[in-house]
matplotlib code that plots the C-alpha trace (Angstrom):
import matplotlib.pyplot as plt

x = [203.8, 207.5, 208.9, 210.6, 207.7, 205.6, 208.7, 208.2, 204.5, 204.6, 207.4, 205.5, 202.3, 204.1, 205.6, 202.4, 200.2, 200.5, 199.4, 196.7, 194.7, 194.7, 193.3, 190.5, 189.5, 189.1, 186.8, 185.1, 183.9, 182.0, 178.3, 177.3, 174.3, 171.9, 169.1, 168.9, 169.0, 166.9, 169.6, 172.9, 172.8, 175.3, 177.8, 177.3, 178.8, 181.4, 182.8, 182.4, 184.2, 187.0, 187.2, 187.5, 190.4, 192.0, 191.9, 193.6, 196.5, 196.9, 197.2, 194.3, 191.3, 188.3, 184.8, 181.2, 178.5, 174.9, 172.8, 170.8, 167.3, 167.8, 165.6, 164.6, 161.1, 160.2, 161.4, 165.2, 167.3, 170.0, 173.6, 176.2, 178.0, 181.9, 183.7, 187.5, 190.4, 193.7, 195.6, 198.7, 201.7, 203.2, 201.8, 198.2, 196.2, 197.4, 196.5, 193.4, 190.6, 189.1, 186.2, 185.2, 182.3, 182.1, 179.3, 181.0, 177.8, 176.5, 173.5, 172.0, 169.2, 169.6, 172.9, 171.4, 173.5, 177.0, 179.2, 181.5, 180.5, 179.5, 182.0, 184.8, 187.2, 188.6, 191.6, 190.7]
y = [91.9, 92.4, 95.5, 96.6, 96.6, 98.4, 101.4, 101.3, 101.6, 104.4, 106.5, 106.6, 107.7, 110.4, 111.4, 111.4, 113.1, 116.4, 114.5, 112.2, 115.2, 117.4, 113.9, 114.1, 117.0, 116.7, 113.8, 115.6, 118.3, 116.6, 117.0, 112.9, 113.4, 110.1, 110.8, 113.7, 111.5, 114.1, 117.1, 114.9, 112.0, 114.1, 114.6, 111.2, 110.0, 112.6, 111.0, 107.4, 108.6, 110.6, 107.4, 105.3, 107.0, 107.6, 103.6, 103.8, 106.1, 103.6, 100.8, 99.1, 98.4, 99.7, 100.3, 101.6, 99.2, 99.7, 100.0, 96.6, 98.1, 101.3, 103.3, 103.7, 103.8, 107.2, 106.5, 108.4, 107.2, 105.3, 106.0, 102.9, 100.4, 100.8, 97.6, 97.7, 95.2, 95.0, 92.3, 91.1, 92.3, 88.5, 85.4, 87.2, 83.7, 81.6, 84.6, 85.0, 87.2, 89.7, 91.6, 95.2, 97.3, 100.8, 103.6, 106.8, 108.7, 111.2, 109.6, 112.7, 114.9, 117.4, 119.5, 121.7, 119.8, 120.0, 122.2, 123.1, 123.8, 120.4, 119.8, 121.8, 119.9, 121.6, 120.4, 121.0]
z = [137.4, 138.0, 139.9, 136.8, 134.6, 137.2, 137.3, 133.5, 133.5, 136.0, 134.6, 131.1, 133.0, 134.9, 131.7, 130.0, 132.5, 130.0, 126.7, 128.6, 130.2, 126.8, 125.3, 127.8, 127.2, 124.0, 124.6, 127.2, 125.2, 122.8, 124.6, 123.3, 125.5, 124.5, 126.6, 123.8, 120.7, 118.7, 119.3, 120.1, 117.4, 115.8, 118.9, 119.9, 116.5, 116.7, 119.7, 118.7, 115.6, 117.9, 119.8, 116.6, 115.9, 118.8, 119.1, 115.4, 116.8, 119.3, 117.0, 117.6, 114.7, 114.8, 112.6, 113.2, 112.5, 111.7, 115.2, 113.7, 116.1, 113.5, 116.1, 119.8, 121.3, 120.6, 116.6, 117.4, 114.9, 116.9, 116.9, 115.6, 117.5, 117.5, 117.5, 118.5, 118.5, 119.8, 119.1, 120.8, 118.8, 119.4, 118.5, 119.0, 118.0, 121.1, 123.4, 125.7, 124.7, 127.2, 126.6, 127.1, 127.0, 127.8, 127.4, 125.2, 126.2, 128.6, 130.1, 132.3, 131.1, 133.9, 134.4, 137.1, 139.7, 138.1, 140.1, 136.4, 132.9, 131.7, 128.4, 129.5, 131.8, 135.2, 137.1, 140.7]

ax = plt.figure().add_subplot(projection="3d")
ax.plot(x, y, z, "-o")
ax.set_aspect("equal")
plt.show()
């Protein structure tokens, strides 16, 4: 990574902090609690749709695919799987592939240990 690239990258990040914080706040506000599918399945799907839209705004392609398992061990419907792709702008077929996996949901069922309100972004 060249010094010029680093400088341009960090200049862009510094200039975009307000935007990034606002976008993170949008995502944080979605109560996508996977530990409680009965209550939050629609929220998990909303989080997936928000992320799909964000990926598409960034120039990637994304789709929601049916979960092949269908239901969890308790019989609750499982959310779809979000599959996304970003291709290199030039000569994409000759570029290496990078695979990333991430959770878009909240795992914890108990909120009692949180200092701030859970689904409101707070900068301290």
